C-alpha positions as CSV (number, residue, x, y, z in Angstrom):
1,M,-33.0,30.2,65.6
2,I,-34.0,31.1,62.1
3,S,-37.7,30.8,61.4
4,I,-39.6,31.6,58.2
5,I,-43.1,33.1,58.4
6,V,-45.1,33.0,55.2
7,A,-48.6,32.7,53.8
8,I,-48.7,30.0,51.0
9,A,-51.6,29.2,48.7
10,D,-52.4,25.6,47.7
11,N,-50.3,26.0,44.5
12,N,-47.3,27.3,46.6
13,A,-48.0,30.8,45.4
14,I,-46.9,33.6,47.8
15,G,-47.2,36.8,45.8
16,K,-47.8,38.7,42.6
17,N,-46.4,42.1,41.5
18,N,-44.7,42.5,44.9
19,Q,-48.0,42.2,46.8
20,L,-49.6,39.6,49.0
21,L,-52.1,37.3,47.2
22,C,-55.0,38.2,49.6
23,H,-55.8,39.9,52.9
24,I,-56.7,37.7,55.8
25,S,-57.1,39.9,58.9
26,N,-56.4,37.1,61.4
27,D,-53.2,36.1,59.5
28,L,-51.9,39.7,59.9
29,K,-52.7,39.6,63.6
30,H,-51.0,36.2,63.8
31,F,-47.9,37.6,62.1
32,K,-47.8,40.6,64.4
33,K,-48.2,38.4,67.5
34,L,-45.4,36.0,66.5
35,T,-42.9,38.6,65.3
36,S,-43.3,41.5,67.8
37,G,-40.3,42.0,69.9
38,H,-38.1,40.0,67.5
39,T,-35.9,40.6,64.5
40,V,-37.5,40.5,61.1
41,L,-35.3,40.0,58.1
42,M,-36.5,40.9,54.6
43,G,-35.5,41.8,51.1
44,K,-35.8,45.4,49.8
45,N,-39.0,44.7,47.7
46,T,-40.7,43.2,50.8
47,Y,-39.7,46.3,52.8
48,F,-41.3,48.6,50.1
49,S,-44.5,46.5,50.1
50,L,-45.1,47.0,53.9
51,P,-47.9,49.3,54.8
52,S,-45.9,50.7,57.7
53,R,-42.1,51.0,57.5
54,P,-40.2,49.9,59.4
55,L,-42.4,47.4,61.2
56,P,-42.9,48.7,64.8
57,N,-41.6,46.9,67.9
58,R,-39.2,44.8,65.8
59,K,-35.6,45.0,64.7
60,N,-35.9,45.4,60.9
61,I,-33.0,44.1,58.8
62,V,-33.3,44.7,55.0
63,I,-31.1,42.8,52.6
64,T,-30.1,44.8,49.5
65,D,-27.4,44.5,46.9
66,N,-27.1,48.3,46.7
67,P,-24.5,49.7,49.2
68,N,-26.1,53.2,48.9
69,D,-29.5,52.0,50.2
70,K,-30.3,53.4,53.7
71,F,-33.7,53.1,55.2
72,D,-34.6,54.9,58.4
73,G,-35.1,52.6,61.4
74,C,-33.5,49.7,59.6
75,I,-30.2,47.8,59.6
76,M,-29.0,47.3,56.1
77,A,-27.3,44.0,55.1
78,Y,-25.6,43.3,51.8
79,S,-25.6,39.5,51.8
80,I,-27.2,36.5,53.6
81,E,-24.0,36.2,55.7
82,D,-24.0,39.9,56.6
83,A,-27.7,39.6,57.6
84,L,-27.0,36.7,59.9
85,V,-24.1,38.5,61.6
86,K,-26.2,41.7,62.0
87,S,-29.2,39.7,63.4
88,N,-27.1,38.9,66.5
89,N,-28.0,35.3,66.5
90,N,-28.4,35.4,70.3
91,E,-32.1,35.9,69.9
92,E,-34.5,33.1,70.5
93,E,-36.1,33.5,67.1
94,I,-35.3,35.5,64.0
95,F,-38.1,35.8,61.4
96,I,-37.5,35.7,57.7
97,I,-40.5,37.5,56.2
98,G,-39.8,37.5,52.4
99,G,-39.7,37.9,49.6
100,G,-39.4,34.9,47.4
101,S,-35.6,34.9,46.8
102,V,-34.9,35.7,50.4
103,Y,-37.1,32.7,51.5
104,S,-35.2,30.5,49.0
105,Q,-31.8,31.6,50.2
106,F,-32.7,31.2,53.9
107,F,-34.6,27.9,53.5
108,P,-31.5,25.8,54.3
109,Y,-30.8,27.8,57.5
110,A,-34.4,27.7,58.8
111,K,-35.2,25.5,61.7
112,K,-38.9,26.4,61.9
113,L,-41.6,27.3,59.4
114,H,-44.7,29.3,60.5
115,V,-47.1,28.8,57.6
116,T,-50.5,30.2,56.9
117,R,-51.8,27.7,54.3
118,I,-54.5,29.4,52.2
119,H,-56.8,26.7,50.9
120,S,-57.1,28.2,47.4
121,S,-54.9,28.7,44.4
122,F,-53.9,32.1,42.9
123,E,-52.3,33.4,39.9
124,A,-48.8,34.5,41.0
125,D,-45.2,35.3,40.0
126,T,-43.6,34.3,43.3
127,F,-43.7,30.8,44.9
128,F,-42.4,29.2,48.1
129,P,-40.1,26.1,48.0
130,F,-41.8,22.7,48.4
131,I,-42.0,21.7,52.1
132,N,-40.8,18.1,52.0
133,T,-42.1,16.1,55.0
134,V,-38.9,13.9,54.8
135,D,-37.1,17.0,56.1
136,W,-39.9,18.8,58.0
137,Q,-42.2,17.6,60.7
138,L,-45.6,19.2,61.3
139,T,-45.6,20.1,65.0
140,D,-48.6,22.3,65.5
141,K,-51.7,23.1,63.5
142,E,-54.9,25.1,63.8
143,E,-57.1,24.1,60.9
144,N,-60.5,24.8,59.4
145,L,-60.3,28.6,59.8
146,F,-62.4,30.9,57.7
147,D,-62.1,34.6,56.8
148,S,-65.5,36.0,56.0
149,Q,-64.1,39.2,54.4
150,S,-62.0,37.3,51.8
151,N,-64.2,34.2,51.8
152,L,-61.1,32.1,52.2
153,H,-60.4,29.0,54.3
154,Y,-56.9,28.7,55.8
155,S,-54.8,26.9,58.5
156,F,-51.9,27.9,60.7
157,L,-49.2,25.2,60.5
158,T,-45.9,25.0,62.3
159,Y,-43.1,22.8,60.9
160,E,-39.8,22.0,62.5
161,K,-36.7,20.7,60.7
162,K,-36.1,17.0,61.5
C-alpha cells in the first residue's frame, strides 16, 4: 500500500528553500514511529535535506533523473514506475516522504495519507495538493496538540481513499 506522510500548514504549504517549515519534535517522533522498518521513497532534494542520510532502519529509495546519481545505502530509481518496482510492493505500507513534485506524482497511487496539520500559515515555495473529502475519508485524528518549543498547534490526521 502506498501511503503519503507529510506535514501541511493551513495554507497547504509544506516547505521553503528545500527545508521544512518548522520543527515540531513530536511530529518527527511520529514520523519515525510510522516509517521505521518500512520503505521510504523520496526525491533527491528531500534526501539532501535529511539530517541523517540514509534514514536508519528503513529501506531508502531516492528518485532522480540523473542516471549517474548513487547514494550510499539507497536504492536509486529513475521514474515513478521504476520506484514502484524497486519498492517491492509486497510490503504492508510504503511511505512517500517528499518533496512536492514526488507527492504530486504519487498522489493518484496513494491509499492513505498521514498528515500532520499545522494550524498556522507559512510563507512557502512548495505546497501539497488539496485533500478533497469527496475522494478521501478522515479515519483517525488526534487534535488539539501543542508544541511549546515552536509555539504551534497541530493535529495528526489519517485519511483513506474512498
